[in-house]
N, C-alpha and C positions, 0 to 999 in steps of 0.2 A: 509486376514483381514486388513492388512495395506493399501492395495489399496482401499478398501472400505472406510476406514476412511478418506483418502486423497480425494476421490471422493465426499464423503458427505460434507466435509469441503469446497471443491471447489464449490459445489452446493450452499451452503448457502452464501459463499463469493461472488459469481457472482450475486446472487439475491440481496444481500445487495448493491453491487456496482451499479447495474442497478437501484435500488430504489433511490440511491443518485442522479444519473443522471436525473431521472424523477423529483425529488424534486427541484433540483437547476436550471433546464432548461438552464443551461449554461455549456458547455462542459469543459472549462478550470477550472472553479471553482469546478465542480463535480470531475474531475480527481485529482485536487490538494488536495481536501478534502480527497478523498479515499487514495491517496498515503501517505499523512501526517499521517492520523489516523491509517492507516495500518502499517506504519513504527513504530509508537508509540506502537501499540499492539504487533508487532513482536519484538520490543526491550524488552518488558517485557517477552514475551515468550522465547526468546533466553536466557535471563538472567537466568530464572528458569530452562530451559532445560540444559544449561551448568553446573549449580550447582546441577543438578540431583534431583531437587525438583518438577519437572513437570513430571507426568507420560508420558510414550512414546506415548500412544494413544491420549492424549491431544495435544502433540506436532504435531503428524501426522495430526490430525483433524484441529486444530486451526492454528498452525504455517505453516505447509506445504500446507494444503488444503485451509483453509479459507483465510489466508493472501495471498497465492499465487494467488488465483482467485480475491480477493478483490482489491489488489493493481494492478495498470494498467500501467505497463511500456510501453507496446505496444501502448496504447492509448496516453500516454504522448509523446512518440516519434512521432506518427502520428500528433498530435496536434501541436507539436513544428515545425515539417516539414511544415505543412500548414501555420503556422505563417510566416516562412521564405519565402515560395512561394508567400504569399500575401504581402511580403515586410514590414511586421510588426516586424522589427528587434528588436526594443526596448522591445516590449511586449514579444517576443520570449526569449530574454536574461533574462528579469525579471522572466519569467515563469520558465526557467531552473534554475536560481540561487536561486529563492525563494523555489522551490521544493527541490533542493539538500541541500541547507543550512539548511532549516527548518527541513527536515527529519533527516539529520545527527546530527544536534544539539540536537534535542529532544531525539534521541536514545542515544547520548553521555550522556546527563543529566540523563536519566533513568539508564544507566549503572553505573554512578557515585553515584547516590542516593541509589540504591539497593546495 
């Protein structure tokens, strides 16, 4: 049953991520949006999971499955590498820093507020 929950969450997460990439028509913006919004969602889910107020099935479906497929570290890495290969160093560093700082800061704020 746990495997099915993770698989279903991953199914919906990957479809949502794909829809974002279609709507933005820009790879960097779509990936950045998915990674930041996924980090925010995961921050909430982790908080409630740690405090045992989130049922295990929701954690498996939403936290592990959905967020795992929705956020796109592999795409982030590939896009960053391509920026370096294209000698767009400033854009690459901005992309790395803005993704990491924004994601970590928003999760930190969520953990402090809740």
